[in-house]
C-alpha positions in Angstrom: 80.5 88.9 109.0 82.7 91.5 110.9 86.3 90.6 111.8 88.1 91.4 115.3 89.6 94.5 113.9 86.2 95.9 112.6 84.8 95.1 115.9 87.7 97.3 117.6 87.0 100.1 115.3 83.3 100.1 116.1 83.9 99.7 119.9 86.3 102.8 119.6 83.8 104.6 117.7 81.1 104.1 120.4 83.3 104.7 123.7 85.5 107.4 121.9 89.0 105.6 123.8 89.7 102.6 125.8 92.9 101.0 126.9 94.4 97.6 125.5 93.4 96.1 128.8 89.7 97.3 128.4 89.6 96.2 124.9 90.8 92.9 125.8 88.5 92.0 128.5 85.7 93.5 126.0 86.6 91.0 123.3 87.6 88.1 125.9 91.2 88.1 124.2 94.9 88.0 125.7 96.4 91.1 125.9 99.0 89.8 123.5 96.4 88.9 120.9 94.6 92.3 121.2 97.6 94.2 121.0 98.5 92.6 117.9 95.6 93.8 116.3 96.0 97.3 117.8 99.3 97.3 116.3 98.0 96.5 112.7 95.3 99.1 113.3 97.9 101.8 114.1 100.1 100.7 111.0 97.2 101.2 108.8 96.4 104.7 110.4 93.1 103.8 111.7 93.8 103.8 115.6 96.1 106.2 117.6 97.1 106.9 121.1 94.9 109.8 122.1 95.5 110.0 125.9 97.3 108.6 128.9 95.8 107.4 132.2 97.6 107.7 135.5 98.7 104.4 136.9 96.8 103.7 140.4 100.3 103.1 142.1 104.0 103.3 140.7 103.4 101.7 137.5 103.6 103.2 134.1 100.6 105.3 132.6 98.0 103.3 130.7 97.8 104.2 127.1 94.2 105.1 125.7 93.5 104.2 122.1 91.3 106.0 119.7 90.3 106.5 116.3 92.3 108.3 114.0 90.9 111.4 111.9 91.5 108.9 108.9 89.2 106.2 110.4 86.6 108.9 111.4 86.1 110.5 107.9 82.5 111.5 108.5 81.3 108.0 108.4 82.6 107.0 104.9 83.8 103.4 106.3 79.9 102.9 107.3 78.7 104.3 104.4 81.1 102.6 101.7 80.4 99.1 103.6 76.8 99.7 103.4 77.1 100.3 99.6 79.1 97.6 98.9 76.9 95.1 101.0 74.3 95.9 98.6 76.5 95.5 95.4 77.5 92.4 96.3 74.4 90.9 97.2 74.1 87.5 96.4 71.8 87.7 93.6 74.0 90.1 91.8 77.5 88.2 91.5 77.5 88.6 87.6 77.1 92.2 87.9 79.6 92.8 90.6 82.7 92.6 88.3 80.8 95.0 85.7 80.1 97.4 88.7 83.5 97.2 90.2 85.1 97.9 86.8 82.7 101.1 86.6 83.6 102.4 90.0 87.4 101.8 89.0 86.6 103.9 86.1 85.1 106.6 88.3 88.4 106.7 90.3 90.6 106.7 87.5 88.8 110.3 86.6 87.9 109.2 83.1 91.0 109.3 82.0 92.3 107.0 79.3 95.4 104.9 79.9 98.6 106.7 79.4 100.1 106.3 75.8 103.6 105.8 74.9 106.4 103.7 76.7 105.5 101.5 79.7 107.7 103.9 81.6 105.7 106.8 80.9 102.4 104.9 81.9 103.7 104.0 85.2 104.9 107.3 86.2 101.2 108.7 84.9 99.5 105.9 86.8 101.6 106.3 90.0 100.5 110.2 89.9 96.9 109.5 89.7 97.1 106.8 92.7 99.1 109.0 94.8 96.2 111.6 94.5 93.9 109.0 95.5 95.9 108.0 98.7 97.5 104.9 97.7 101.1 105.8 98.2 102.3 104.0 95.3 105.7 103.1 93.9 106.6 100.9 90.7 109.5 98.5 90.5 111.2 97.3 87.5 111.3 93.1 87.6 112.6 90.8 85.0 109.3 89.4 84.7 107.6 92.8 84.1 106.8 95.8 86.2 105.2 95.6 89.5 103.2 98.4 91.5 103.5 98.6 95.5 100.7 100.0 97.2 102.0 101.4 100.3 98.7 102.5 101.9 95.1 100.9 101.5 92.4 103.9 101.3 89.9 101.1 102.1 91.8 99.5 105.1 88.9 99.7 107.6 86.6 97.7 105.4 89.2 95.3 103.0 88.7 92.5 105.2 84.7 92.4 105.1 84.9 93.7 101.2 88.0 91.6 99.6 86.6 92.5 96.2 87.9 96.0 96.5 91.2 94.4 95.8 89.5 93.2 92.5 88.6 96.9 91.8 92.1 98.0 92.4 93.3 95.7 89.9 90.7 97.3 87.6 91.9 100.8 88.3 95.8 99.8 87.6 94.7 97.9 84.3 92.8 101.2 83.3 95.8 103.4 84.4 98.3 101.6 82.7 96.9 99.7 80.0 98.5 96.3 81.4 96.9 93.3 83.1 97.2 93.5 86.9 97.6 90.4 89.0 97.5 91.0 92.9 100.6 89.2 94.3 99.9 90.1 98.2 97.4 91.8 100.2 98.5 94.0 103.3 101.8 91.9 103.8 104.7 93.6 105.7 107.1 95.3 103.6 110.8 96.1 104.0 110.0 98.5 106.5 107.2 96.4 108.5 104.5 98.3 107.4 101.5 96.7 105.3 101.4 97.1 101.4 99.8 95.3 98.4 101.7 94.1 95.5 100.7 94.0 92.0 102.4 92.4 89.1 101.8 93.9 85.4 101.9 91.9 82.1 101.5 93.9 79.0 
């Protein structure tokens, strides 16, 4: 089932651009509620202001929103969503975890977990995650290190496919050799931008 934000992305993909007022009317939402969704989509880099429409009177110009280049991405959003629907079919629940691990291995690039001290493993993991677009950083904590992912490469479909978070955990485990547990998902960080947090246990 598609979420409101996915509906907004699909609408902008079809209409090319729309104002917040037009989107609110199209989805039967209040302007405030619609702007909240737009703000989240902008924070994820999926929607951007593409133009301004002059006001009819003396009011301010109306902003027009459209999909960003990241959201277009040659229809990878639609393709990935379709593939995941097939992978997560009801008759394949036991196979899903195995297939997510295999996807994580592919993203890892066939690398074996870095050897040596946990610090060197975290540095190597962050390097690979950065190449994959996660904008990672790691932090030392008394209970164990944690990895903060400043960007979700799958933000456009993560609401529809939360199993991708499990794949991220498998990816982190393969890169660090430590057990990964997700602590938060796309929650606002210190700068107000959405981020995901995973703790690591050796």
